[in-house]
C-alpha positions in Angstrom: 8.9 4.4 -40.0 9.3 8.4 -39.4 11.6 9.5 -37.1 10.6 9.6 -33.2 10.4 13.2 -31.9 9.6 14.7 -28.5 6.2 15.6 -29.5 5.2 12.0 -30.2 6.1 10.5 -26.7 3.2 10.0 -24.4 4.2 9.6 -20.7 2.0 7.9 -18.4 1.6 5.8 -15.0 2.4 2.5 -15.6 -0.4 0.2 -14.9 -0.3 -3.8 -13.8 -1.0 -4.6 -17.4 2.4 -2.5 -18.6 4.5 -5.1 -16.6 5.6 -7.5 -19.4 6.9 -4.4 -21.3 8.4 -2.8 -18.7 10.4 -5.9 -17.3 11.5 -6.4 -21.1 12.4 -2.4 -20.9 14.3 -3.6 -17.4 16.3 -6.2 -19.1 17.5 -3.5 -21.8 18.2 -1.0 -19.4 20.3 -3.3 -17.1 22.2 -4.3 -19.8 23.1 -0.9 -21.1 24.4 -0.1 -17.6 26.4 -3.7 -17.2 29.0 -1.9 -20.0 29.6 0.9 -17.4 29.7 -1.3 -14.1 31.0 -4.9 -15.2 27.4 -6.5 -14.0 26.6 -10.0 -15.3 23.1 -11.8 -15.7 22.2 -14.3 -13.5 22.7 -17.7 -14.6 18.8 -17.6 -16.3 19.9 -14.3 -18.0 18.2 -11.9 -16.3 19.4 -9.0 -14.0 18.4 -8.2 -10.5 15.0 -6.7 -10.6 13.8 -5.9 -7.1 13.4 -2.1 -8.4 11.0 -3.2 -10.7 8.9 -4.8 -8.1 9.0 -1.8 -6.1 8.0 0.3 -8.5 4.7 -1.2 -8.9 4.1 -2.3 -5.8 5.6 -0.6 -2.9 4.5 2.8 -1.1 6.1 6.1 -2.2 7.0 4.3 -5.8 5.6 5.4 -9.4 6.1 3.7 -12.6 5.9 5.7 -15.6 6.3 3.9 -19.1 7.1 6.1 -22.3 5.3 5.2 -25.3 5.8 6.7 -29.0 3.1 5.2 -31.6 1.8 2.1 -29.6 5.5 1.1 -29.0 6.9 1.2 -25.3 10.0 3.4 -25.3 11.3 4.2 -22.1 10.5 4.1 -18.8 11.0 6.0 -15.5 10.7 4.7 -11.8 10.4 7.7 -9.2 10.7 7.0 -5.7 10.5 8.9 -2.4 7.4 10.3 -3.3 6.2 10.3 0.5 9.5 12.3 0.9 10.7 15.7 1.0 13.1 14.8 -1.9 11.8 13.1 -4.7 14.3 10.4 -6.6 14.4 9.4 -9.7 15.3 6.1 -9.1 15.9 4.4 -12.5 15.3 6.1 -16.0 15.5 4.4 -20.0 15.0 5.3 -23.4 15.4 2.5 -26.2 18.6 3.2 -28.3 16.4 3.5 -31.3 14.5 6.4 -29.6 17.4 8.6 -28.0 18.8 11.6 -29.6 15.3 12.5 -30.7 14.2 14.8 -27.9 12.1 12.0 -26.3 14.5 11.1 -23.1 14.1 15.3 -22.3 10.4 15.0 -23.2 9.7 12.3 -20.8 12.1 13.7 -18.1 10.2 17.2 -18.3 6.8 15.6 -17.8 8.0 13.3 -15.0 9.1 16.3 -12.7 6.4 18.2 -13.8 4.1 15.7 -11.7 6.1 16.0 -9.4 7.0 19.5 -8.4 9.5 20.0 -5.4 13.1 18.7 -4.7 14.8 16.0 -6.8 17.9 13.7 -6.6 19.2 11.7 -9.5 22.0 9.6 -9.8 24.3 8.6 -12.8 27.6 7.0 -13.4 30.9 9.3 -14.5 31.7 6.4 -16.8 28.9 6.7 -19.0 29.3 10.2 -21.0 25.6 10.3 -22.9 24.5 10.2 -19.2 26.3 12.7 -17.7 25.5 15.2 -20.5 21.9 14.4 -20.4 22.0 14.9 -16.4 23.5 17.9 -16.6 21.2 19.8 -19.0 18.2 18.3 -17.4 19.4 19.9 -14.2 20.3 23.3 -15.8 16.8 23.4 -17.8 15.1 22.7 -14.6 16.9 24.7 -12.1 19.0 27.2 -13.9 22.0 27.6 -11.7 20.6 26.3 -8.5 21.7 22.6 -8.8 24.6 20.6 -7.3 26.5 17.7 -8.1 28.4 15.1 -5.9 30.2 11.5 -6.1 28.6 9.3 -3.3 30.0 5.7 -2.6 27.4 3.4 -3.8 25.9 1.3 -0.8 27.3 -1.9 0.2 29.5 -2.1 -2.9 32.8 -0.4 -2.1 34.6 -2.0 -4.8 32.3 0.4 -7.6 33.0 3.7 -8.3 30.9 6.2 -6.8 27.6 7.2 -8.2 27.1 11.0 -9.0 24.1 12.3 -7.6 22.2 15.8 -9.1 20.0 17.6 -7.0 17.6 20.3 -7.6 14.1 21.7 -6.9 11.2 22.5 -9.4 8.5 24.7 -9.1 4.8 23.6 -9.0 
């Protein structure tokens, strides 16, 4: 198998038939995040998944699937499409496709589909995410972006999330 490249990724809206693949990718995503927040799976081995349900069913949400050579390699969930500021609620690329440009190509495509104001959260404890999201903001908005720590709603025991805010042109 050849190395994946950014040119190989297809970003498309996820449809109900993609739900099993997205559910499996979600488990990998939550597993990765558990390293930074000490989150444990439920007794059945799953993680909380209400965001997946919202992404496929709630108004103002849009799920995207990233595919390379017929293989699912990641996803993004966008929410607040019906609000002045869109939120990239969840974003994931499988480890085997990271550091190849696929994540950057995928986020560019998602942002381009919904121009306007954006907010994206990540954790300071995740150095890869810190570097990635700062790069995305700088590329999308030059120097016109902000970064701030915000408490995690309803979870005062967790360190704050970091939010970047910027705008994209139509």
